[in-house]
C-alpha positions as CSV (number, residue, x, y, z in Angstrom):
1,M,-10.9,91.8,-127.0
2,K,-8.8,90.9,-124.0
3,I,-10.5,89.1,-121.1
4,V,-9.2,89.5,-117.5
5,V,-10.7,87.4,-114.7
6,L,-10.4,88.4,-111.1
7,T,-10.5,85.2,-109.0
8,G,-9.7,84.0,-105.5
9,P,-11.2,83.8,-102.1
10,E,-13.9,86.1,-100.8
11,S,-12.9,89.5,-99.3
12,S,-9.6,89.6,-101.2
13,G,-10.5,92.7,-103.3
14,K,-11.8,91.3,-106.6
15,S,-14.8,93.7,-107.0
16,A,-12.8,96.7,-105.9
17,L,-10.0,95.9,-108.3
18,A,-12.4,95.2,-111.1
19,H,-13.8,98.7,-110.7
20,A,-10.3,100.3,-110.3
21,L,-9.2,98.6,-113.5
22,H,-12.4,99.7,-115.3
23,A,-11.7,103.3,-114.1
24,R,-8.1,103.1,-115.5
25,F,-8.6,101.1,-118.7
26,G,-12.4,101.2,-119.5
27,G,-14.1,98.2,-121.0
28,V,-17.0,96.2,-119.5
29,I,-17.3,94.6,-116.0
30,V,-19.3,91.5,-115.4
31,G,-20.3,91.1,-111.7
32,E,-20.9,88.0,-109.6
33,Y,-24.2,86.4,-110.6
34,V,-24.4,84.5,-107.3
35,R,-24.8,87.8,-105.4
36,H,-27.8,88.6,-107.7
37,F,-29.2,85.1,-107.2
38,I,-29.0,85.3,-103.4
39,D,-30.5,88.8,-103.3
40,T,-33.3,87.7,-105.7
41,H,-34.2,84.5,-103.8
42,N,-33.4,86.0,-100.3
43,R,-31.9,82.7,-99.0
44,D,-28.7,80.8,-98.9
45,T,-27.8,78.6,-101.9
46,C,-28.1,74.8,-101.9
47,Y,-26.5,72.3,-104.2
48,A,-29.5,72.2,-106.5
49,D,-28.9,75.9,-107.2
50,I,-25.3,75.5,-108.5
51,S,-26.2,74.8,-112.2
52,A,-28.6,77.7,-112.3
53,I,-26.0,80.1,-110.7
54,A,-23.3,78.9,-113.2
55,R,-25.7,79.3,-116.2
56,G,-26.5,82.8,-114.9
57,Q,-22.9,83.7,-114.7
58,L,-22.3,82.4,-118.2
59,A,-25.2,84.3,-119.6
60,W,-23.9,87.6,-118.1
61,E,-20.4,86.8,-119.5
62,D,-21.8,85.9,-122.9
63,T,-23.9,89.1,-123.0
64,A,-20.7,91.1,-122.3
65,R,-18.6,89.1,-124.8
66,A,-21.2,89.9,-127.5
67,Q,-20.5,93.6,-127.0
68,R,-16.9,93.0,-128.1
69,P,-15.3,95.5,-125.7
70,G,-11.5,96.1,-125.9
71,L,-11.3,94.9,-122.3
72,L,-13.7,92.6,-120.5
73,L,-13.2,92.4,-116.8
74,L,-14.8,89.4,-115.0
75,D,-15.3,89.9,-111.3
76,T,-15.5,86.1,-111.2
77,H,-16.1,83.1,-113.5
78,L,-16.9,79.5,-113.4
79,L,-13.8,78.6,-111.4
80,S,-15.5,80.2,-108.3
81,N,-18.7,78.3,-109.0
82,L,-16.7,75.1,-109.2
83,L,-14.6,75.6,-106.1
84,W,-17.5,77.0,-104.0
85,S,-19.7,74.0,-104.9
86,R,-17.0,71.6,-103.9
87,T,-16.2,73.6,-100.7
88,L,-19.8,73.9,-99.5
89,F,-21.4,70.7,-100.9
90,G,-18.5,68.3,-101.6
91,D,-19.4,68.0,-105.3
92,C,-19.9,70.0,-108.4
93,P,-21.9,69.3,-111.6
94,A,-19.4,68.0,-114.1
95,W,-20.5,70.2,-116.9
96,I,-19.2,73.3,-115.1
97,E,-15.5,72.4,-115.3
98,A,-15.9,71.3,-118.9
99,A,-17.6,74.6,-119.8
100,L,-14.8,76.5,-118.0
101,L,-12.1,74.7,-119.9
102,E,-13.8,75.5,-123.3
103,R,-13.6,79.2,-122.8
104,H,-10.6,81.5,-123.5
105,Y,-9.4,84.0,-120.9
106,D,-6.3,86.1,-121.5
107,L,-5.3,86.7,-117.8
108,H,-6.4,85.5,-114.4
109,L,-5.6,87.9,-111.5
110,L,-5.6,85.5,-108.5
111,L,-5.9,87.4,-105.3
112,S,-4.3,86.1,-102.1
113,P,-6.2,86.5,-98.8
114,D,-3.0,87.4,-97.1
115,G,-2.3,91.0,-96.2
116,V,-5.9,92.3,-96.2
117,P,-8.6,92.0,-93.6
118,W,-11.8,89.9,-94.1
119,Q,-14.9,92.0,-94.3
120,G,-18.3,90.5,-93.8
121,D,-21.1,91.6,-96.0
122,G,-24.0,89.2,-95.2
123,Q,-23.1,86.8,-98.0
124,R,-19.6,85.9,-97.1
125,C,-18.9,82.8,-95.0
126,Q,-15.2,82.3,-94.6
127,P,-14.0,84.7,-91.8
128,Q,-11.1,82.4,-90.9
129,L,-7.9,83.2,-92.8
130,A,-7.0,79.5,-93.0
131,D,-10.3,78.7,-94.9
132,R,-9.6,81.6,-97.4
133,Q,-6.0,80.4,-97.8
134,A,-7.2,76.9,-98.6
135,F,-9.6,78.3,-101.2
136,F,-6.7,80.3,-102.7
137,R,-4.6,77.2,-103.0
138,Q,-7.4,75.3,-104.7
139,A,-7.8,78.1,-107.2
140,R,-4.0,78.4,-107.8
141,D,-3.6,74.6,-108.2
142,W,-6.5,74.5,-110.7
143,L,-5.1,77.4,-112.7
144,E,-1.6,75.8,-112.7
145,T,-2.8,72.3,-113.6
146,H,-4.7,73.7,-116.6
147,G,-1.9,76.1,-117.7
148,K,-4.0,79.2,-117.4
149,P,-2.2,82.6,-117.6
150,T,-2.1,83.8,-114.0
151,K,-0.7,86.7,-112.0
152,I,-0.9,86.3,-108.2
153,L,-1.7,89.5,-106.4
154,H,-0.8,89.8,-102.7
155,G,0.1,92.5,-100.2
156,D,-2.0,95.4,-99.0
157,W,-4.7,97.1,-101.1
158,A,-2.2,99.5,-102.7
159,C,0.2,96.7,-103.7
160,R,-2.7,94.7,-105.3
161,G,-3.9,97.8,-107.2
162,T,-0.4,98.5,-108.6
163,S,0.2,94.9,-109.5
164,A,-3.2,94.6,-111.2
165,I,-2.7,97.8,-113.2
166,D,0.8,96.7,-114.3
167,A,-0.5,93.3,-115.4
168,V,-3.4,94.7,-117.4
169,H,-1.2,97.4,-118.9
170,A,1.2,94.7,-120.1
171,L,-1.7,92.6,-121.5
172,L,-3.1,95.6,-123.4
173,A,0.3,96.9,-124.7
174,P,0.7,96.4,-128.4
175,S,3.2,93.7,-129.1
176,T,6.3,94.7,-131.0
177,P,7.2,92.5,-133.9
178,T,10.6,91.0,-133.8
179,V,12.9,92.4,-136.6
180,H,15.5,90.1,-138.0
181,F,18.4,91.5,-140.0
């Protein structure tokens, strides 16, 4: 099983790309638990909700992992929980980063906010490009600091789609053993 995470700031195309990759390669998609949480509770989140949201995201991910699909596409993972908690509340429960570091992911597709317009949907809260760029840098820095396999996607929607497909295709391609004579 190969696990690909789409991550980055809001309105950068994560969900659309997850569905495009699913249409191209199959597998299983895990959505954003926080959207379900907000819809279910019909209110904004607060710091006290962060652990419940992160546990919900992990439960959805674990259910999908148990299916052992050839490709698991995560529309988000605990990095978003960690960064949003810090962004909105200035803190994050310590267990979230520890849990994130314990898990294996084969590829992170990190989406830049540059080159695509912000689209409000009632749950998004960063219409300013500078805010989304700061979130992107925090995600990039965390992934680099922890040596996580990452491909940055930027440009317009078509460029992102092509880059994502190429990256996942390379990930799924059978490796050729080296022959020594």
